[in-house]
C-alpha positions in Angstrom: 21.6 -190.7 -42.0 23.6 -188.2 -44.0 26.3 -189.5 -46.4 28.7 -187.2 -48.1 30.4 -188.5 -51.3 33.8 -187.1 -52.3 34.7 -187.7 -56.0 37.4 -186.3 -58.2 35.2 -186.7 -61.3 33.3 -183.7 -62.4 29.6 -183.7 -62.0 28.9 -180.3 -63.6 25.8 -180.2 -65.9 27.8 -179.6 -69.0 30.4 -182.3 -68.5 30.6 -185.7 -70.0 30.0 -187.8 -66.8 32.3 -190.7 -66.4 32.0 -192.6 -63.2 28.3 -193.6 -63.6 28.5 -195.9 -60.6 29.0 -192.9 -58.3 25.9 -191.1 -59.5 23.9 -194.3 -59.7 24.8 -195.2 -56.1 24.0 -191.6 -54.9 20.6 -191.8 -56.6 19.8 -195.2 -55.0 20.7 -194.0 -51.5 18.9 -190.7 -51.8 15.7 -192.4 -52.9 15.5 -194.2 -49.5 13.7 -192.8 -46.6 15.9 -191.5 -43.8 18.9 -190.9 -46.0 20.4 -187.7 -47.4 23.2 -187.7 -49.9 25.7 -184.9 -50.7 28.2 -185.2 -53.5 31.3 -183.0 -53.4 33.5 -182.9 -56.5 36.3 -180.9 -58.0 35.3 -178.4 -60.7 37.4 -176.1 -63.0 34.4 -173.7 -63.4 34.1 -170.8 -61.1 30.4 -170.6 -62.2 29.5 -173.9 -60.6 27.3 -173.5 -57.6 25.7 -175.7 -55.0 22.6 -177.3 -56.4 20.0 -180.0 -55.5 19.0 -182.5 -58.2 16.9 -185.7 -57.5 17.4 -185.2 -53.8 21.2 -185.1 -54.1 23.0 -182.0 -52.9 25.9 -181.3 -55.3 28.9 -179.3 -53.8 31.3 -178.2 -56.5 34.8 -177.4 -55.0 36.4 -174.9 -57.3 40.0 -175.7 -58.1 42.0 -173.6 -60.6 45.6 -173.8 -61.5 47.5 -170.7 -62.6 49.1 -170.9 -66.1 52.5 -171.2 -64.4 51.3 -174.0 -62.2 49.7 -175.8 -65.1 53.0 -175.7 -67.0 54.9 -176.8 -63.9 52.7 -179.8 -63.2 52.6 -180.8 -66.8 56.3 -180.8 -67.2 57.1 -182.5 -63.9 54.1 -185.0 -64.3 52.8 -183.9 -60.9 49.1 -184.6 -59.9 47.1 -181.4 -59.3 47.7 -180.2 -55.7 44.4 -179.8 -53.8 44.5 -178.5 -50.3 42.2 -178.8 -47.3 41.0 -175.3 -47.6 38.1 -173.2 -46.3 35.8 -174.3 -49.2 36.3 -178.0 -48.3 35.6 -177.2 -44.6 32.5 -175.3 -45.6 31.2 -178.3 -47.6 31.6 -180.6 -44.7 30.3 -178.2 -42.1 27.3 -177.3 -44.3 26.2 -180.8 -45.0 27.2 -182.1 -41.6 27.6 -185.8 -42.6 27.4 -188.9 -40.4 29.9 -190.6 -42.7 32.1 -189.6 -45.7 32.5 -191.9 -48.6 35.7 -191.3 -50.6 35.8 -192.7 -54.2 39.4 -193.7 -54.9 42.6 -193.2 -52.9 44.9 -192.1 -55.7 44.0 -188.4 -56.0 44.8 -185.6 -53.6 41.2 -185.6 -52.3 42.3 -188.8 -50.5 45.2 -186.8 -49.0 43.1 -183.8 -47.8 40.4 -186.0 -46.2 43.1 -187.5 -44.0 42.7 -184.3 -42.0 39.0 -185.1 -41.2 39.0 -186.5 -37.7 35.5 -185.9 -36.4 33.6 -188.0 -39.1 34.3 -191.6 -40.2 35.7 -191.8 -43.8 35.2 -195.0 -45.8 37.1 -195.5 -49.0 35.2 -196.9 -51.9 38.0 -198.8 -53.8 38.0 -198.3 -57.6 41.0 -199.0 -59.8 44.1 -199.9 -57.9 47.0 -197.8 -59.1 49.6 -199.8 -57.3 48.7 -202.9 -59.4 47.9 -201.1 -62.6 51.2 -199.3 -62.9 53.1 -202.5 -63.5 50.8 -203.5 -66.4 50.6 -200.0 -68.0 52.5 -200.8 -71.2 51.3 -203.9 -73.1 53.6 -206.8 -74.1 56.4 -205.7 -76.4 55.5 -202.0 -76.1 58.2 -199.7 -74.6 57.6 -196.3 -73.1 60.1 -194.7 -75.5 58.4 -196.3 -78.5 55.0 -195.2 -77.5 56.3 -191.7 -77.0 57.9 -191.8 -80.4 54.7 -192.7 -82.3 52.5 -190.3 -80.3 51.1 -187.1 -82.0 53.4 -184.1 -82.0 50.8 -182.0 -80.1 50.7 -184.6 -77.3 54.5 -184.5 -77.1 54.6 -180.7 -76.9 52.0 -180.6 -74.2 53.4 -183.6 -72.3 50.2 -185.6 -72.8 51.4 -188.8 -74.3 50.7 -192.2 -72.7 54.4 -192.1 -71.6 53.9 -188.8 -69.9 50.6 -190.0 -68.3 52.5 -193.1 -67.0 55.0 -190.8 -65.2 52.1 -189.0 -63.6 50.4 -192.3 -62.8 53.5 -193.5 -60.9 53.1 -190.4 -58.7 49.4 -191.1 -58.2 50.3 -194.7 -57.1 52.7 -193.2 -54.6 49.8 -191.1 -53.2 47.6 -194.1 -53.1 50.2 -196.2 -51.3 50.6 -193.6 -48.6 46.9 -193.1 -48.2 46.3 -196.8 -47.7 48.2 -196.5 -44.4 45.8 -193.9 -43.0 42.3 -195.0 -43.6 40.5 -197.5 -41.4 37.5 -198.5 -43.5 37.3 -199.9 -47.1 34.5 -200.9 -49.4 35.4 -203.3 -52.2 33.9 -206.1 -54.3 36.6 -208.4 -55.7 39.2 -210.8 -54.4 41.8 -208.6 -55.8 40.8 -205.3 -54.0 40.4 -207.4 -50.8 43.8 -208.8 -51.1 45.5 -205.5 -51.9 43.8 -203.7 -49.0 44.8 -206.5 -46.6 48.4 -206.1 -47.8 48.6 -202.3 -47.8 46.2 -201.5 -44.9 46.3 -204.7 -42.7 44.8 -203.0 -39.7 41.8 -201.6 -41.5 38.3 -203.1 -41.9 37.0 -204.3 -45.3 33.4 -204.5 -46.3 31.9 -205.8 -49.5 29.8 -203.4 -51.6 28.8 -204.3 -55.1 28.2 -201.5 -57.7 24.9 -200.0 -58.7 24.8 -200.0 -62.5 23.2 -197.5 -64.7 19.4 -197.9 -64.9 19.3 -198.5 -68.7 21.2 -201.8 -68.3 18.5 -203.3 -66.0 15.9 -202.6 -68.7 17.3 -204.4 -71.8 18.1 -208.1 -72.5 20.3 -209.9 -75.0 18.7 -212.6 -77.2 20.4 -214.9 -79.7 19.8 -213.7 -83.3 21.5 -215.6 -86.1 23.7 -213.2 -88.1 25.9 -213.5 -91.2 28.3 -211.0 -89.6 29.6 -211.5 -86.0 29.3 -208.2 -84.0 31.9 -207.9 -81.3 31.6 -205.0 -78.8 34.1 -203.5 -76.3 33.6 -200.5 -74.1 36.8 -198.8 -72.8 38.5 -195.4 -72.2 41.7 -194.5 -74.0 44.2 -195.8 -71.5 47.0 -197.9 -73.1 46.6 -200.8 -70.6 43.0 -201.5 -71.7 44.0 -204.0 -74.4 43.7 -202.2 -77.7 46.7 -204.3 -78.9 44.9 -207.5 -78.0 41.8 -206.4 -79.9 43.9 -205.7 -83.0 45.8 -209.0 -82.8 42.5 -210.9 -82.4 40.8 -209.0 -85.2 43.7 -209.8 -87.5 43.4 -213.5 -86.7 39.7 -213.5 -87.3 40.2 -211.8 -90.6 43.0 -214.3 -91.6 40.7 -217.3 -90.9 37.9 -215.6 -93.0 35.4 -214.9 -90.1 33.0 -212.3 -91.2 32.8 -209.8 -88.3 32.8 -206.2 -87.1 34.4 -205.0 -83.9 33.0 -201.9 -82.4 34.9 -200.0 -79.7 32.8 -197.6 -77.6 34.3 -194.9 -75.4 36.9 -193.6 -77.9 36.5 -192.1 -81.3 38.5 -192.0 -84.6 40.9 -189.4 -83.1 42.2 -191.9 -80.6 45.8 -190.8 -80.2 47.4 -194.2 -79.4 46.2 -195.7 -82.7 49.4 -195.2 -84.6 51.6 -196.6 -81.9 49.5 -199.7 -81.5 49.3 -200.3 -85.2 53.0 -199.9 -85.5 53.7 -202.5 -82.8 51.1 -205.0 -84.0 51.9 -204.4 -87.6 48.3 -204.2 -88.6 45.7 -201.5 -89.2 42.5 -201.2 -87.1 40.3 -200.2 -90.1 41.7 -203.0 -92.3 40.9 -205.5 -89.6 37.3 -204.3 -89.3 37.8 -202.5 -85.9 35.8 -199.3 -85.6 36.1 -196.5 -83.0 32.5 -195.5 -82.3 32.9 -192.7 -79.6 31.0 -192.2 -76.5 27.3 -193.2 -76.1 24.8 -192.5 -73.4 23.6 -195.4 -71.3 20.4 -196.1 -73.2 22.0 -196.1 -76.6 24.9 -198.2 -75.3 22.5 -200.8 -73.7 20.7 -201.1 -77.1 23.9 -201.5 -79.0 25.4 -204.1 -76.7 22.2 -206.1 -76.7 22.5 -206.3 -80.4 26.1 -207.7 -80.3 27.1 -211.3 -80.7 29.9 -211.0 -78.1 31.3 -208.6 -75.5 35.1 -208.8 -75.2 37.0 -207.1 -72.3 40.7 -207.5 -73.1 42.2 -205.2 -70.5 45.7 -206.1 -69.2 44.7 -205.2 -65.7 41.4 -204.1 -64.1 39.5 -204.4 -60.8 35.8 -204.6 -61.5 35.1 -203.0 -64.9 31.6 -201.7 -65.0 31.4 -202.1 -68.7 31.8 -205.9 -68.3 29.3 -205.9 -65.5 26.8 -204.0 -67.7 27.3 -206.4 -70.6 26.7 -209.4 -68.2 23.6 -207.8 -66.8 22.3 -207.5 -70.4 23.2 -211.2 -70.9 25.7 -210.6 -73.7 28.0 -213.6 -74.0 31.3 -212.2 -72.6 35.0 -213.0 -72.9 37.4 -211.3 -70.5 41.0 -211.5 -69.5 41.9 -213.3 -66.2 43.5 -210.2 -64.6 43.0 -208.3 -61.4 39.5 -208.5 -60.0 37.9 -209.8 -63.2 37.8 -213.5 -62.1 35.5 -212.4 -59.3 32.9 -211.4 -61.9 32.9 -214.4 -64.3 32.8 -218.1 -63.6 34.7 -219.5 -66.5 32.6 -221.6 -69.0 29.4 -220.9 -67.0 28.7 -217.1 -67.0 31.3 -216.2 -69.6 34.9 -217.1 -70.5 38.2 -216.1 -69.0 41.4 -216.1 -71.0 45.0 -215.3 -70.2 46.2 -211.7 -70.6 47.1 -210.9 -74.2 45.8 -214.3 -75.4 44.4 -213.3 -78.8 44.4 -216.9 -80.2 42.1 -218.1 -77.4 39.7 -215.2 -77.9 39.6 -215.8 -81.7 39.0 -219.5 -81.1 36.1 -218.9 -78.7 34.4 -216.5 -81.1 34.9 -218.9 -84.0 33.5 -222.0 -82.2 30.7 -220.3 -80.3 29.3 -217.8 -82.9 26.7 -220.3 -84.3 26.1 -222.3 -81.1 22.7 -221.0 -80.2 22.3 -223.4 -77.2 25.7 -222.6 -75.6 25.4 -218.9 -76.1 21.8 -218.9 -74.7 23.0 -220.8 -71.6 25.9 -218.4 -71.1 23.6 -215.4 -71.5 21.1 -216.7 -68.9 23.8 -217.5 -66.4 25.5 -214.1 -66.9 22.3 -212.2 -66.6 21.3 -214.1 -63.4 24.8 -213.6 -61.9 24.9 -209.9 -62.6 21.2 -209.4 -61.6 22.0 -210.8 -58.2 25.4 -209.1 -57.8 23.9 -205.7 -58.8 20.5 -206.0 -57.1 19.7 -202.5 -55.8 17.7 -203.7 -52.8 20.5 -206.1 -51.6 23.1 -203.4 -52.1 21.1 -200.9 -50.1 20.4 -203.3 -47.3 24.1 -204.2 -47.1 25.2 -200.6 -47.2 22.8 -199.7 -44.4 24.4 -202.3 -42.2 27.9 -201.3 -43.2 27.3 -197.6 -42.6 25.9 -198.3 -39.1 28.8 -200.6 -38.2 31.4 -198.1 -39.3 29.8 -195.2 -37.4 29.6 -197.4 -34.3 33.2 -198.6 -34.6 34.4 -195.0 -35.2 32.7 -193.8 -32.0 34.3 -196.6 -30.0 37.8 -195.8 -31.4 37.5 -192.1 -30.4 
């Protein structure tokens, strides 16, 4: 069977590769006998050529905006326009897939694949823009205020979180329209199931858990008594990820004299929203022992998280954050907000703790009361590890996908 992935994320050799779940899944499928995997993605480099690595055929689709077009899209907050052109057709014709797997509905790739009628297309749900847009700005933070405290350079180039929000609204419109077209969906949480049933009621939904990065299957958290509590969080720089909750919680912990350090991985010291968040919370990250540690590779991150006392995922909205899944697989005692699809990942009090959105007091309380409770933390760790190991079991995921692919292909043929 030949499966062609379409992803908006770049997979060029010289790029930082977000979306590790895409590559991990491609590697798993391609390692199985009888399967071939192609991965088509958008690139800005005209030098990128088709290549084969680890039995995966990579198809870069060159997309370049003219200077005038860049200015136009930046000012009007428009998503990049990508058309179903000859290069896209060549990729599909060259690979000749039995099924196409589209990662995310919100980009224009989702729009161009609507024109594919001879091959079934299954949408692999990721973040859900239609739900995220309503939680973009945290409690008490206004779009105007965020813009005001953004760096001058970001204002000049229309790259503030407020500008990104305007663009995100248009992405959510694209997503909303694309939901009406596609007939097959892959998801893994109650939230993405419910949203797909609302916006695509005549489609078919199949469960598909994520394959995590290999390093997180190879390390394990163990309780170590420490004088200083080490809290870890992994996130990108989007404003809805809960930086304000981190700062409020850290200030509380400092006020009650808890000795701790809070490491944020994924963003570095140049984080542009820092000033706006500090202004709203009326506290400083550095004064509250919060450190921006930048991006780490999978192996390094697995080691760092395994040495943490807690993993905290404070996002104001999320579907199935891979960073939380990776922390649970390591067995790191985890605290997360009860938002979006997150409750599908954690059983409260058994494999971790769920708290209301923006609830810094409850997070601080849990850290204070659990930090020295070896027995409770060890039980949480074992339960989280077992839960995640079962959820992200590669063999189970592959067996399930094999059934799903065959069912979709069969159903598609009957519909024609």
